[in-house]
C-alpha positions in Angstrom: 191.4 62.6 227.7 193.3 59.3 227.8 191.5 58.1 224.5 192.6 61.3 222.7 196.1 60.9 224.0 196.4 57.4 222.7 195.3 58.5 219.3 197.8 61.4 219.3 200.7 59.2 220.4 199.8 56.6 217.7 199.9 59.1 214.9 203.0 60.8 216.2 204.7 57.4 216.4 203.8 56.5 212.9 205.0 59.9 211.5 208.2 59.6 213.6 209.0 56.2 212.1 208.4 57.4 208.6 210.4 60.6 209.2 213.3 58.6 210.6 213.3 56.3 207.6 213.5 59.2 205.2 216.3 60.9 207.2 218.4 57.7 207.4 217.9 57.0 203.6 219.0 60.5 202.7 222.0 60.3 205.1 223.0 57.0 203.4 222.8 58.7 199.9 224.8 61.7 201.2 227.5 59.4 202.6 227.7 57.5 199.3 228.2 60.8 197.4 230.8 61.9 199.9 232.7 58.7 199.3 232.6 59.2 195.6 233.7 62.8 195.9 236.6 61.8 198.2 237.8 59.1 195.9 237.8 61.6 192.9 239.6 64.2 195.0 242.3 61.7 195.9 242.8 60.9 192.2 241.2 57.5 192.0 239.6 56.6 188.8 236.0 55.4 189.1 234.5 53.4 186.4 230.8 53.8 185.5 230.2 50.3 186.9 231.6 51.2 190.3 229.5 54.4 190.5 226.4 52.5 189.5 227.2 49.8 192.0 227.5 52.4 194.8 224.3 54.1 193.8 222.2 51.0 193.5 220.4 49.5 196.5 221.8 46.4 198.1 220.8 43.1 196.6 217.6 41.8 198.1 217.8 38.4 199.9 215.8 35.6 198.3 214.3 34.7 201.6 213.4 38.2 202.9 209.7 37.7 202.1 209.7 34.3 203.8 211.3 35.7 206.9 208.8 38.6 207.0 205.9 36.2 206.5 207.0 33.9 209.4 207.5 36.9 211.7 204.1 38.3 210.7 202.4 35.0 211.2 204.0 34.6 214.6 202.8 38.0 215.7 199.3 37.2 214.6 199.5 33.9 216.4 200.7 35.7 219.5 197.7 38.1 219.4 195.3 35.2 218.9 196.9 33.3 221.8 196.6 36.4 224.0 192.9 36.7 223.1 192.4 33.0 224.0 194.2 33.5 227.3 191.8 36.2 228.4 188.7 34.6 229.8 186.3 37.1 228.2 184.5 36.1 225.0 184.6 39.7 223.7 188.3 40.0 224.3 188.8 36.8 222.2 186.9 38.3 219.3 188.7 41.6 219.5 192.1 39.9 219.6 191.2 37.6 216.7 190.3 40.8 214.7 193.6 42.4 215.6 195.5 39.1 214.8 193.9 39.0 211.3 196.0 42.0 210.1 199.5 40.5 210.6 198.2 37.0 209.5 196.9 38.4 206.2 200.2 40.3 205.7 202.1 37.1 206.4 199.9 35.2 203.9 200.6 37.9 201.3 204.3 37.7 201.9 204.2 34.0 201.6 202.5 34.3 198.2 205.1 36.8 197.1 207.9 34.5 198.2 206.5 31.5 196.3 205.7 33.6 193.2 209.2 35.1 193.2 210.7 31.5 193.6 208.9 30.4 190.5 210.3 33.3 188.4 213.9 32.3 189.1 
């Protein structure tokens, strides 16, 4: 029973996070449209550049990939450290496997950061 509950909670959590992301993005778009509508109703003239600027996503920070990589590598290191702190050999192997996911994501983000740095 507990194993099934863990799986259900995991999937519900994932779908909740995805759903909240979608809801907040649509709310942001709706707020932008309301702002444009209110400005037009008050008689302000909006140039196409202003409308395009309001509709475009915010500029991405140059170091966003680097920050994500460092956080992901730290999480992986934490999992590995936890596995080493448990005096069971099997636990160490399991935690090393769990740690490999954030470590690989961190390595991919580092590669993206350095490749993006070379482009600019």
